[in-house]
C-alpha positions, 0 to 999 in steps of 0.5 A, spaced: 500 500 500 502 506 497 502 512 503 501 519 500 498 526 502 493 525 497 490 519 500 491 521 507 486 527 506 481 522 503 481 518 509 480 524 513 475 527 509 471 521 509 472 520 517 469 527 518 463 526 513 461 520 517 462 524 524 457 529 521 452 524 519 452 521 526 452 527 530 445 528 530 443 521 532 449 521 537 447 527 541 439 525 541 442 518 544 446 522 549 440 526 551 436 520 552 441 517 557 441 523 561 434 524 562 433 517 564 439 517 569 436 524 572 429 520 572 432 514 576 436 518 581 429 522 582 425 515 583 431 512 588 431 519 592 423 519 593 423 511 595 429 511 599 430 518 602 429 518 610 428 525 612 432 527 618 430 531 624 437 535 624 436 537 616 430 539 612 425 534 613 418 535 611 412 534 615 408 530 610 414 525 608 413 520 602 414 513 602 412 511 608 417 515 612 415 519 618 418 525 621 425 524 624 427 519 619 423 514 623 419 509 618 412 507 619 414 500 620 419 502 625 415 506 629 410 500 629 415 496 632 417 501 637 410 501 640 410 494 640 417 494 644 415 499 649 409 495 650 403 500 648 396 498 648 390 501 644 385 503 649 378 505 647 374 511 647 377 518 649 375 519 656 378 522 662 385 521 664 384 515 669 388 514 675 394 510 674 393 510 666 398 515 661 394 516 655 398 518 648 395 519 641 390 513 643 395 509 647 396 507 654 403 505 657 403 499 661 406 498 667 412 493 665 419 493 668 421 493 661 418 500 659 423 506 660 417 510 663 415 505 668 422 502 670 424 503 677 432 504 678 435 498 681 440 492 679 436 490 673 437 497 670 444 498 672 446 491 669 442 493 662 446 500 662 452 497 663 451 491 658 449 497 653 455 501 655 460 494 653 456 493 647 457 500 645 465 500 647 466 494 643 463 496 637 466 503 637 471 505 643 472 506 650 475 513 649 472 519 652 467 514 656 470 515 663 464 519 666 459 515 663 463 508 665 463 512 672 456 514 672 453 507 670 458 503 675 455 508 681 448 508 679 446 504 685 449 509 690 446 515 686 439 513 685 438 508 691 440 513 696 434 514 701 437 521 703 433 527 701 436 531 696 435 537 692 438 534 686 436 526 684 435 524 677 431 518 677 434 514 671 441 516 670 446 521 673 452 523 669 458 525 675 462 531 675 457 535 671 456 543 673 449 543 676 445 549 678 437 549 678 437 555 672 442 556 667 443 562 663 441 563 656 448 563 654 449 556 655 445 554 649 445 561 645 444 559 638 438 554 640 435 559 645 435 565 640 432 560 634 426 559 639 425 566 641 425 568 633 420 562 632 415 565 637 410 567 633 410 561 628 409 556 635 404 560 638 400 560 632 400 553 631 399 552 638 392 556 638 391 551 632 391 545 635 388 548 642 382 551 638 380 544 635 381 541 642 377 546 645 371 545 640 371 537 641 365 534 645 364 528 649 371 527 650 376 530 656 382 528 652 382 530 645 386 526 639 394 528 640 393 531 647 395 527 654 392 529 661 397 528 666 396 527 674 396 533 678 393 534 685 389 540 683 387 543 676 389 540 669 395 539 666 395 537 658 401 536 653 401 535 646 407 532 644 411 532 638 417 528 640 416 523 646 422 520 649 425 520 643 420 518 639 416 522 634 409 523 634 407 522 627 400 525 627 402 531 632 408 533 628 404 533 621 399 538 625 405 543 627 409 543 620 413 549 622 414 547 629 417 541 627 422 545 622 424 549 628 426 542 632 430 540 626 434 546 626 436 546 633 443 544 634 442 541 641 435 538 641 436 531 644 433 527 638 435 520 639 434 517 646 429 517 651 431 523 654 428 527 649 422 531 649 418 536 645 411 539 647 406 544 648 405 544 655 398 547 658 396 549 665 389 551 667 388 556 672 388 553 679 393 548 677 399 545 681 404 540 679 407 536 684 414 536 686 418 531 682 425 530 679 427 529 672 430 522 669 437 525 668 442 531 669 445 530 662 439 535 659 437 542 660 429 543 659 427 549 655 421 553 656 419 558 651 413 562 654 407 562 649 401 565 654 403 567 661 398 570 665 399 573 672 400 568 678 404 563 674 411 561 677 416 555 676 420 553 682 427 549 681 431 547 687 427 552 691 429 558 686 422 561 683 422 564 676 417 567 672 416 565 665 415 571 660 412 571 653 417 570 647 423 568 652 426 562 654 427 559 661 433 554 661 433 549 667 436 542 670 429 538 671 433 533 675 433 538 681 426 538 685 421 542 681 414 544 681 410 549 677 403 552 679 398 557 676 394 561 681 391 566 676 383 566 675 379 563 670 379 569 666 386 569 665 386 563 661 391 557 661 399 558 662 402 555 655 409 554 654 413 550 648 418 545 652 424 542 649 430 538 652 437 540 650 443 537 651 447 540 657 453 544 655 458 540 658 456 533 656 462 532 650 460 529 643 463 522 645 458 522 651 452 524 647 453 519 642 454 513 647 448 516 651 444 516 644 446 508 643 445 506 651 438 510 651 435 508 644 428 508 644 426 501 645 432 498 648 
């Protein structure tokens, strides 16, 4: 075969002509493949994405997901593991019975809410800590290990105490009945900026509740026992479990929860709810379950004659402002106003104590996972 410049020119010209003839069909094929890829990614995202409580979640999730990234099937399994049973009707809050969204908590020793401190609980905590350390690390677990090992000394002591968490005590944490707003400045400021939205959504669900007849416990509301008066709560998150129906009725409040940096979203110590005290109500003095959290109250409606007392120190709520307190101290609240004053309403949310380290938070999330 003879090589020449003329023959090379012929080959190049023929190749360019072939490319021109195939250009339109190749471009069409590439465009179709790109569209198919985009469609596939969209379908996979819709079917498998579980929105997180920490991110931009939707109050009306798709694909069977519920707020907080918990699948509906997982929520059903958790209800079973927590031994919740359905109760008929919506009557009053019977003695010894705690109702929540149509369910009542049992008196099983396996239930977190019903369990009492003792050797059985201590053994379960230590076993869970060992599981965590084997799977991850013992690094940074000194205080958690000490707390689990000495729970009996902290919790079973019969001596009167101003601070006595009922489930778990983390030693060597700075403690005080009330904390400055600077302790969790970002979340406090976010809640206070969200005051109008939270108040509007409270009024929406409370108005519907007030209009119901034939039931003293409307859907979504929980009646708590008090020596006098009425104390109602509307939970969005109860002991680390999202309340799906309630969250869907309060989408803006749910988004605010997802934007909080220190909300306890993944263990049984985390709660978020609207809390209502009717005039003439007193809450019995009690201790919270742990000192690893700070309870935050955002005042939504605060008539005169309302007071919160923690560790013997009284404070008054203020509309649009937050109070931070350690509820492992003995505390009570009361509303001594008249019927004309209306109820006292706060939005309550549990935040991490600022001196609980990130490694400790991760371990506590594992040890106190809902249903464990």
